[in-house]
KOLZA-939200 format. One line per field, with one value per residue: residue number from 1; x, y, z of N, C-alpha, C in turn. Coordinates in steps of 0.2 Angstrom, whole numbers, plus 5000, padded with zeros to 4 digits. Layout:
BEGIN
i <- (NUM_...)
nxx <- (X_...)
nyy <- (Y_...)
nzz <- (Z_...)
caxx <- (X_...)
cayy <- (Y_...)
cazz <- (Z_...)
cxx <- (X_...)
cyy <- (Y_...)
czz <- (Z_...)
END
This chain:
BEGIN
i <- (1_2_3_4_5_6_7_8_9_10_11_12_13_14_15_16_17_18_19_20_21_22_23_24_25_26_27_28_29_30_31_32_33_34_35_36_37_38_39_40_41_42_43_44_45_46_47_48_49_50_51_52_53_54_55_56_57_58_59_60_61_62_63_64_65_66_67_68_69_70_71_72_73_74_75_76_77_78_79_80_81_82_83_84_85_86_87_88_89_90_91_92_93_94_95_96_97_98_99_100_101_102_103_104_105_106_107_108_109_110_111_112_113_114_115_116_117_118_119_120_121_122_123_124_125_126_127_128_129_130_131_132_133_134_135_136_137_138_139_140_141_142_143_144_145_146_147_148_149_150_151_152_153_154_155_156)
nxx <- (4936_4929_4919_4920_4933_4940_4939_4944_4957_4962_4961_4970_4982_4982_4990_4989_4978_4981_4977_4967_4971_4961_4959_4972_4984_4982_4990_4992_4998_4997_5000_5008_5024_5037_5044_5040_5029_5035_5041_5034_5036_5045_5040_5025_5020_5010_5007_4997_4996_4987_4979_4972_4964_4971_4985_5001_5016_5026_5018_5017_5030_5032_5023_5031_5042_5035_5030_5043_5048_5038_5041_5052_5049_5037_5032_5022_5013_5000_4994_4982_4972_4958_4952_4958_4957_4964_4979_4996_5004_5018_5023_5021_5030_5040_5032_5030_5043_5047_5037_5043_5056_5052_5046_5058_5063_5056_5044_5028_5018_5003_4991_4976_4961_4948_4942_4939_4946_4959_4963_4964_4975_4985_4987_4991_5001_5012_5009_5005_5012_5009_5000_4984_4967_4951_4947_4954_4953_4953_4966_4974_4970_4974_4988_4991_4986_4996_5008_5012_5010_5022_5031_5031_5035_5048_5054_5054)
nyy <- (5226_5216_5202_5196_5201_5196_5182_5181_5185_5173_5163_5167_5165_5152_5137_5132_5119_5104_5101_5089_5086_5087_5073_5068_5054_5040_5026_5008_4994_4976_4960_4966_4973_4961_4946_4931_4918_4903_4890_4894_4897_4911_4913_4909_4917_4931_4948_4964_4980_4993_5007_5023_5038_5052_5051_5057_5060_5060_5051_5039_5037_5033_5022_5012_5011_5005_4993_4987_4986_4976_4966_4960_4950_4943_4936_4937_4951_4961_4976_4987_4997_5001_5012_5023_5039_5047_5046_5048_5050_5048_5039_5026_5019_5015_5006_4996_4992_4988_4976_4968_4966_4958_4947_4941_4937_4926_4930_4940_4954_4960_4972_4979_4987_4997_5008_5014_5026_5028_5014_5017_5026_5018_5010_5019_5025_5015_5004_4993_4980_4976_4966_4966_4966_4965_4963_4959_4946_4941_4943_4935_4924_4924_4924_4913_4902_4906_4904_4889_4885_4892_4886_4873_4875_4879_4866_4858)
nzz <- (5150_5138_5137_5125_5119_5128_5126_5113_5115_5123_5114_5104_5111_5113_5108_5091_5085_5078_5061_5052_5037_5023_5012_5015_5015_5023_5030_5034_5040_5040_5045_5059_5058_5061_5067_5057_5060_5068_5058_5046_5029_5019_5007_5009_5019_5022_5019_5021_5015_5019_5011_5011_5005_4996_4986_4985_4978_4989_4998_4991_4991_5004_5005_4996_5004_5015_5010_5007_5020_5024_5016_5020_5030_5024_5010_5001_4996_4998_4991_4996_4988_4989_4995_4990_4982_4973_4964_4962_4947_4946_4954_4951_4944_4954_4961_4952_4950_4963_4963_4953_4960_4971_4965_4959_4970_4973_4978_4978_4972_4975_4969_4975_4969_4968_4963_4947_4942_4948_4944_4930_4931_4935_4926_4915_4918_4918_4925_4919_4921_4934_4945_4946_4956_4962_4975_4991_4994_4982_4978_4987_4983_4970_4970_4977_4968_4958_4962_4964_4951_4946_4952_4948_4935_4936_4942_4930)
caxx <- (4937_4922_4919_4921_4939_4945_4940_4948_4964_4964_4961_4976_4987_4983_4993_4984_4977_4984_4971_4967_4971_4957_4962_4978_4984_4983_4994_4991_5002_4995_5001_5014_5031_5041_5047_5035_5028_5040_5038_5031_5042_5043_5034_5020_5018_5006_5005_4993_4997_4981_4980_4966_4965_4975_4991_5005_5022_5028_5014_5019_5038_5030_5020_5035_5045_5032_5030_5050_5047_5035_5043_5057_5046_5032_5034_5016_5011_4994_4993_4976_4970_4952_4949_4961_4953_4967_4985_5000_5006_5024_5025_5019_5036_5042_5028_5033_5051_5046_5035_5049_5060_5049_5046_5065_5065_5051_5037_5023_5014_4996_4988_4968_4959_4940_4940_4941_4950_4964_4966_4967_4981_4991_4989_4993_5008_5016_5008_5002_5015_5006_4994_4978_4962_4946_4947_4960_4952_4955_4973_4976_4968_4977_4993_4990_4986_5000_5014_5013_5012_5029_5036_5031_5039_5056_5056_5054)
cayy <- (5221_5214_5195_5194_5203_5191_5175_5182_5185_5167_5160_5168_5163_5144_5134_5129_5112_5101_5100_5085_5087_5082_5069_5065_5048_5035_5020_5003_4987_4970_4960_4972_4971_4956_4938_4927_4912_4897_4886_4897_4900_4918_4913_4909_4923_4937_4955_4968_4987_4996_5013_5027_5045_5054_5048_5061_5057_5057_5045_5034_5034_5029_5015_5009_5010_5000_4987_4985_4982_4970_4960_4956_4944_4941_4936_4939_4957_4964_4984_4988_5005_5002_5018_5029_5043_5050_5043_5053_5044_5048_5035_5019_5015_5012_5000_4991_4991_4983_4970_4963_4963_4953_4941_4939_4933_4922_4933_4943_4960_4962_4978_4979_4993_4997_5015_5014_5031_5024_5009_5019_5029_5014_5007_5024_5028_5010_4999_4987_4975_4974_4963_4971_4965_4971_4962_4957_4938_4938_4944_4930_4917_4923_4923_4906_4899_4908_4901_4882_4885_4894_4880_4867_4877_4878_4860_4854)
cazz <- (5144_5137_5136_5118_5119_5133_5123_5107_5117_5124_5108_5101_5115_5114_5103_5087_5085_5072_5058_5048_5030_5019_5007_5016_5014_5028_5030_5038_5038_5044_5052_5061_5057_5067_5065_5056_5064_5068_5052_5040_5024_5017_5001_5011_5022_5019_5023_5018_5016_5016_5011_5009_5003_4990_4986_4980_4977_4996_5000_4988_4993_5010_5003_4994_5010_5019_5006_5008_5026_5025_5012_5025_5033_5019_5002_4998_4999_4995_4992_4995_4987_4988_4997_4987_4978_4968_4964_4958_4942_4946_4959_4949_4943_4960_4963_4947_4952_4969_4961_4950_4965_4975_4959_4958_4976_4974_4981_4975_4974_4971_4969_4975_4967_4965_4959_4940_4940_4950_4940_4924_4931_4936_4918_4910_4921_4916_4929_4916_4925_4942_4946_4949_4957_4966_4983_4995_4993_4975_4978_4990_4979_4963_4972_4979_4961_4953_4964_4962_4943_4945_4955_4943_4929_4939_4943_4925)
cxx <- (4931_4924_4921_4929_4944_4945_4944_4954_4967_4964_4967_4982_4988_4986_4987_4984_4979_4977_4972_4967_4966_4960_4969_4978_4985_4984_4993_4995_4999_4997_5007_5021_5034_5042_5040_5033_5033_5037_5036_5036_5039_5040_5028_5017_5015_5006_5001_4994_4991_4981_4973_4968_4967_4982_4996_5011_5025_5025_5015_5027_5036_5027_5025_5041_5043_5032_5038_5051_5044_5037_5050_5054_5039_5033_5028_5012_5004_4993_4986_4974_4964_4948_4954_4957_4958_4976_4990_5004_5013_5028_5025_5025_5039_5039_5030_5039_5051_5044_5040_5054_5058_5048_5053_5067_5061_5043_5033_5021_5008_4993_4980_4965_4951_4939_4943_4946_4957_4967_4968_4973_4986_4992_4992_4999_5013_5015_5005_5005_5012_5000_4989_4971_4957_4945_4952_4959_4954_4962_4977_4976_4972_4985_4995_4990_4992_5007_5016_5014_5020_5034_5037_5036_5046_5059_5057_5060)
cyy <- (5217_5206_5192_5196_5197_5183_5176_5181_5178_5163_5161_5166_5155_5142_5131_5122_5109_5100_5094_5088_5083_5079_5066_5057_5045_5028_5014_4997_4982_4965_4964_4969_4966_4950_4935_4921_4906_4892_4888_4900_4907_4919_4912_4914_4928_4943_4959_4975_4990_5004_5017_5035_5047_5053_5052_5057_5054_5051_5039_5030_5030_5023_5011_5007_5004_4993_4983_4983_4976_4964_4957_4950_4940_4941_4938_4945_4960_4972_4985_4995_5006_5009_5024_5032_5046_5047_5047_5048_5044_5043_5028_5016_5011_5006_4995_4988_4985_4976_4965_4962_4957_4947_4939_4934_4927_4923_4936_4949_4960_4968_4977_4986_4993_5002_5014_5020_5030_5020_5011_5023_5025_5011_5012_5025_5021_5004_4993_4979_4972_4970_4965_4967_4968_4969_4959_4949_4937_4938_4939_4925_4917_4921_4915_4900_4900_4904_4894_4881_4886_4890_4875_4869_4876_4871_4856_4856)
czz <- (5144_5137_5129_5116_5123_5130_5116_5110_5120_5119_5104_5105_5115_5107_5097_5087_5078_5068_5052_5041_5025_5013_5008_5017_5021_5028_5035_5035_5042_5041_5052_5059_5063_5063_5063_5060_5063_5062_5047_5036_5022_5013_5003_5016_5019_5023_5018_5020_5013_5017_5009_5009_4997_4991_4981_4980_4983_4998_4997_4989_5000_5010_5000_4999_5015_5017_5007_5015_5027_5021_5015_5027_5029_5013_4998_4999_4994_4997_4990_4994_4985_4990_4996_4982_4972_4969_4959_4953_4942_4950_4958_4947_4948_4961_4957_4949_4958_4968_4958_4955_4969_4971_4960_4964_4977_4977_4976_4977_4972_4974_4970_4974_4965_4962_4952_4938_4942_4946_4933_4925_4932_4929_4914_4913_4920_4921_4927_4919_4931_4941_4949_4950_4960_4973_4985_4994_4988_4975_4981_4986_4972_4964_4973_4973_4957_4956_4963_4955_4942_4947_4950_4938_4930_4940_4936_4921)
END
């Protein structure tokens, strides 16, 4: 048996290595799910769901689920889509519904988008109701400014 044939036979017997799918979505939630610090109100707690890659319908379902988990302990959620290259328009209505749910409970969902292509998909798919900004710092600043005004309106 030649060396080439022996190596080919070994390669066929080895389990295939998992390959990273190019463009697949990667999701991160910060801070990690868990109880918020003592004395901090739900409305004041913040969480960021950062995503990168291409978002298909399944990825958007996972994002919606993660936002739901984060909203158990944090009222202010930032969905960071700065590193997203494509977004399936079919999942945008779920994001809008999640924002409405959070707002009804006194929270907020802010979407951070840098890519104009992704921003246009959000707008075209009914995401005009979403609060969109370009950096996470702007998102928290907008939410911090928006909340006291909303509280004043309720008190009057």
